N, C-alpha and C positions, 0 to 999 in steps of 0.2 A: 541634498540634506541627508546626513547619516541617520540611521535608525538606531536607537538605543534599545537593546533587548534586555528584558529581565529574566527571560527563560529561553531555551532553544526554540527556534522557528524551523519547522520541517515542511518543505514543499515536496509533494510526492505525486507520482503518476502511476496508474495501473494499466496493465493490459489484462484482459479477462476472457472468460469463455463465452461471454455474451453481454447483453445490455441490461439485464435485470440485477440491480444491486443487492437484492435480497436472496436470490437463488443461484446466481452465477458465481464463479470462483476466479481467483487471481492466478494468472500464469506468469506475470512479470511485474515486479515492483521496483521502481527507481525513485531515488530521493536525493535531495540535498538539504543538509541541516546547517543552519547558521547558529552559532553559539554566542552567548553574551560576551565572551572574551575576544570575539572577532574572528575566531577560527571557523572553518567550515569543513564539512565532510560529505562526500558523495558515495552512494552505495547503489547496487543493483543486484537483484536476485531473479533467477528463473525459478518457478515454483510448479511442482506437480499439483494440478488442481484436484486430482482424485476423480474427475469426471472427464469425458471426452471433450476435446475442443472441436466444435463443428468446423467443417472445411471452409464454409463461407466466412467464419471469424478468422481462421488462420490466414485466409486470403487478404484480410485487412491488416493484421499486425505482423504476419510472417512467422508466428510462433506455432509450431506443429506439435502434435501428440508425441512424436518421436523425440523432439527436442527436450521435452519435460519429463519423459518417462522415468529417468533416473535421478531427477532433481528432488530435493526435499519437499515435503508438504508444508503448508503454512504452519501447522502446529509444531513442526520440527524446528521452525525458525523463531518461535515466540521469544525466547530469551535474547536472541540477537536483535529482534525488532523492537522490543520494549523501549529502549532509550530514545527511539526516534518517534514514538507515538504516544507515550505516556508522560504527563507533566511537561508538555510542550505546547506551543501554538502550531496549528496546522494550516497549510495553504496549498492551493493548486488550481488549475483551470477546471472549472465545473466541479470542483471538489465537493461543495456543499450538496449538490444534487445527485452525485454518482459515487465518486471515490470515497468520500467519508462514510456514507451509509454502507458501502460494500466492505470497507475495512472494519467498521464496527461489527458487521455481521460475521466476518472471518474471525475476529477476536472472540466474539460470542460463541462461535462453534467450538472453541477450545477452552471455554469457561471463564473468559476475561471480559470485564465490562470497561469499555473505553469511554471515558468521560468527555463528552463534547459539548457540555452545557454552555461554554463561553464562545463557541464558534459562531461567528456572524454570518 
């Protein structure tokens, strides 16, 4: 059964510096966005977290400090990321308990408030 969208739907996944959604940082962000007109868009970014990636975390996701040292920081990507996270519906595996709080925290660090009032 096809889904009728009234606004974009963004499924996203994060790789991070650890397991704390309020203190750790994003090192990779991948997403796919489905639009009401039936089109879709896939994106992926490596992100310099501004803090070291612990070796035990790199061993899990394979992203090292050297890989992100010359990548943009989250704040440098805000203009590019906005259409995928603002005025959209969000989804992802374990998103409500981890990815959404972490992305809210990252946007908060750059002075933006991500409204997630309607996320179930």
